[in-house]
Backbone bond lengths (Angstrom), bond angles and torsions (degrees), N, CA, C in turn:
res aa  C-N    CA-C-N  psi(-1)  N-CA   C-N-CA  omega(-1)  CA-C   N-CA-C  phi
1 M - - - 1.485 - - 1.496 111.28 -
2 E 1.381 111.73 142.66 1.466 118.20 -179.33 1.544 111.31 -71.98
3 Q 1.348 115.03 134.88 1.445 124.52 178.25 1.538 109.68 -82.46
4 R 1.344 117.77 137.96 1.392 124.99 176.39 1.565 107.06 -120.98
5 I 1.298 114.67 153.11 1.510 119.41 171.43 1.480 106.76 -115.43
6 G 1.322 117.64 145.21 1.439 119.72 177.61 1.486 114.65 -171.25
7 V 1.319 115.96 -167.24 1.476 123.50 -178.31 1.546 109.41 -129.96
8 V 1.301 114.76 134.11 1.511 119.64 174.81 1.537 101.41 -112.32
9 A 1.294 116.17 128.75 1.483 124.18 172.67 1.497 108.20 -104.10
10 I 1.334 115.70 130.62 1.453 120.12 -179.75 1.490 109.26 -126.44
11 V 1.320 118.01 132.55 1.495 121.45 176.12 1.551 104.93 -119.31
12 V 1.272 115.06 124.59 1.507 122.20 178.79 1.505 107.41 -109.20
13 S 1.341 115.92 110.61 1.479 119.78 -176.28 1.559 108.17 -104.96
14 D 1.293 120.44 -3.78 1.447 122.98 177.60 1.502 110.43 -120.80
15 K 1.305 120.60 109.84 1.354 124.47 -174.90 1.540 115.16 -56.50
16 S 1.333 113.16 -29.29 1.515 115.69 -179.74 1.513 113.17 -74.57
17 A 1.362 116.82 -3.73 1.477 122.22 175.67 1.500 114.73 -87.03
18 V 1.287 118.68 -10.30 1.413 123.98 -171.98 1.506 111.01 -56.48
19 S 1.352 118.05 -47.48 1.475 119.52 -179.03 1.522 112.28 -65.86
20 S 1.326 117.46 -36.77 1.484 117.66 171.80 1.522 115.44 -62.53
21 V 1.351 115.24 -40.49 1.455 118.57 177.66 1.538 109.38 -62.07
22 Q 1.314 119.86 -43.36 1.398 125.25 -179.05 1.554 110.50 -62.61
23 A 1.283 115.13 -39.79 1.521 120.40 178.61 1.531 109.01 -63.29
24 V 1.357 116.73 -44.48 1.518 120.11 178.50 1.479 110.85 -61.32
25 L 1.363 118.49 -47.31 1.440 123.95 179.12 1.462 112.01 -58.89
26 S 1.307 119.74 -41.92 1.458 123.85 176.81 1.526 113.08 -64.25
27 A 1.338 110.95 -37.84 1.530 113.53 -178.60 1.522 113.64 -73.01
28 H 1.359 115.97 -19.84 1.483 121.80 -175.60 1.516 109.12 -114.87
29 C 1.330 118.70 23.64 1.502 123.49 -169.70 1.546 107.22 -63.27
30 Q 1.305 120.45 -23.00 1.463 120.72 -177.83 1.530 116.48 -64.45
31 V 1.370 116.52 -18.08 1.437 121.11 178.92 1.555 114.09 -103.51
32 I 1.349 113.63 -6.05 1.456 118.81 -173.21 1.580 108.30 -94.44
33 A 1.366 113.90 116.82 1.472 117.42 -178.74 1.469 110.24 -96.33
34 G 1.336 117.84 -24.29 1.513 122.40 -175.84 1.543 111.77 -160.33
35 R 1.277 119.20 151.14 1.445 124.23 178.36 1.463 114.41 -143.83
36 M 1.317 114.97 137.53 1.476 122.02 175.84 1.523 109.00 -134.48
37 G 1.277 116.00 128.72 1.494 120.63 177.85 1.512 112.38 -119.77
38 I 1.279 113.78 134.67 1.510 121.30 175.19 1.508 112.23 -122.14
39 P 1.301 118.30 114.51 1.439 119.74 179.35 1.541 108.18 -85.92
40 S 1.316 118.08 144.66 1.451 123.28 176.85 1.535 104.72 -120.10
41 H 1.316 114.50 103.02 1.436 119.39 -177.02 1.578 111.67 -76.83
42 E 1.296 115.83 -19.70 1.495 122.61 -175.84 1.545 108.87 -67.58
43 N 1.439 114.29 -46.16 1.445 116.92 -175.90 1.504 111.89 -116.39
44 E 1.349 116.88 12.03 1.447 122.45 176.10 1.495 115.19 55.83
45 K 1.312 114.09 40.88 1.486 122.63 173.96 1.505 109.48 -123.77
46 N 1.343 115.84 145.61 1.437 122.29 177.82 1.486 109.22 -114.42
47 V 1.270 120.77 141.50 1.434 124.81 174.68 1.469 106.41 -118.70
48 I 1.373 112.66 135.53 1.495 122.05 175.89 1.505 109.60 -127.50
49 A 1.369 115.80 132.21 1.416 119.06 177.27 1.507 106.73 -116.18
50 L 1.408 117.45 127.58 1.413 121.72 178.95 1.551 108.97 -112.40
51 I 1.302 115.27 137.60 1.476 120.18 165.99 1.504 105.98 -92.39
52 V 1.286 120.33 124.23 1.502 122.57 -176.01 1.503 109.30 -121.04
53 K 1.368 113.30 150.30 1.440 122.04 173.61 1.506 107.42 -141.93
54 G 1.344 116.97 120.57 1.449 120.78 179.40 1.531 113.33 171.95
55 S 1.302 114.61 -169.67 1.472 117.51 175.75 1.499 111.29 -72.69
56 V 1.333 118.08 159.14 1.486 117.98 175.14 1.407 108.82 -62.14
57 E 1.332 124.82 -35.45 1.407 126.00 -178.34 1.485 112.01 -64.93
58 D 1.346 118.62 -41.71 1.448 123.23 179.47 1.515 110.56 -68.11
59 I 1.339 119.46 -40.22 1.429 121.77 -177.25 1.567 108.71 -74.65
60 S 1.277 117.46 -37.72 1.452 121.79 174.85 1.559 111.60 -62.14
61 A 1.296 114.68 -36.89 1.542 118.38 176.01 1.490 110.03 -63.07
62 L 1.284 118.34 -39.42 1.448 124.19 -179.34 1.583 109.22 -63.94
63 T 1.324 112.17 -56.81 1.482 117.91 -178.77 1.505 113.44 -62.54
64 G 1.349 117.89 -34.18 1.458 122.41 177.68 1.506 108.87 -67.03
65 A 1.315 118.44 -46.89 1.455 120.14 -177.78 1.596 109.61 -64.14
66 L 1.280 117.26 -36.70 1.443 118.58 176.34 1.472 112.59 -68.75
67 G 1.331 118.49 -40.04 1.492 122.12 178.93 1.490 113.61 -65.37
68 R 1.329 118.23 -19.72 1.487 122.13 -179.96 1.558 111.78 -82.88
69 I 1.305 116.79 -6.04 1.475 122.33 -179.54 1.561 106.85 -88.11
70 V 1.348 113.72 124.88 1.460 119.19 177.96 1.552 110.20 -62.83
71 G 1.342 117.60 128.76 1.442 125.87 178.02 1.524 111.79 87.33
72 V 1.392 116.81 15.79 1.429 121.62 177.18 1.532 108.56 -127.99
73 Q 1.359 113.92 137.20 1.448 122.85 173.22 1.535 108.00 -121.45
74 A 1.386 116.94 137.71 1.428 119.99 -179.72 1.509 108.98 -141.98
75 K 1.344 113.12 133.69 1.504 120.70 -179.53 1.503 109.37 -132.23
76 S 1.290 119.85 145.06 1.543 121.15 177.80 1.489 108.45 -126.65
77 V 1.363 108.54 151.88 1.464 121.13 171.90 1.540 104.47 -131.68
78 L 1.394 112.22 125.96 1.502 117.00 -178.00 1.460 110.18 -122.62
79 T 1.363 115.10 159.15 1.411 118.20 177.35 1.609 111.35 -70.83
80 A 1.254 114.25 153.21 1.497 120.10 -174.67 1.445 110.70 -65.84
81 N 1.335 117.80 156.60 1.463 125.03 -179.80 1.614 104.93 -90.99
82 K 1.315 115.79 117.67 1.431 118.99 -177.13 1.471 109.59 -117.08
């Protein structure tokens, strides 16, 4: 399978979802090359940016699992297929 590089943006708006997010990230660690998290104490939202490298299927599995968690939004941007 062809490897893609991209970014996954995650917004966690429900603090009780944090452990579920961490479990998903741990389960998909093979596609995560880097991670940066920014807590926002003013509006109680956390933003996580992931640098990912893997197949479209593997990255989609990660974002899909994150998107199924209540209180979490996840979007990805990947390099084009050439």
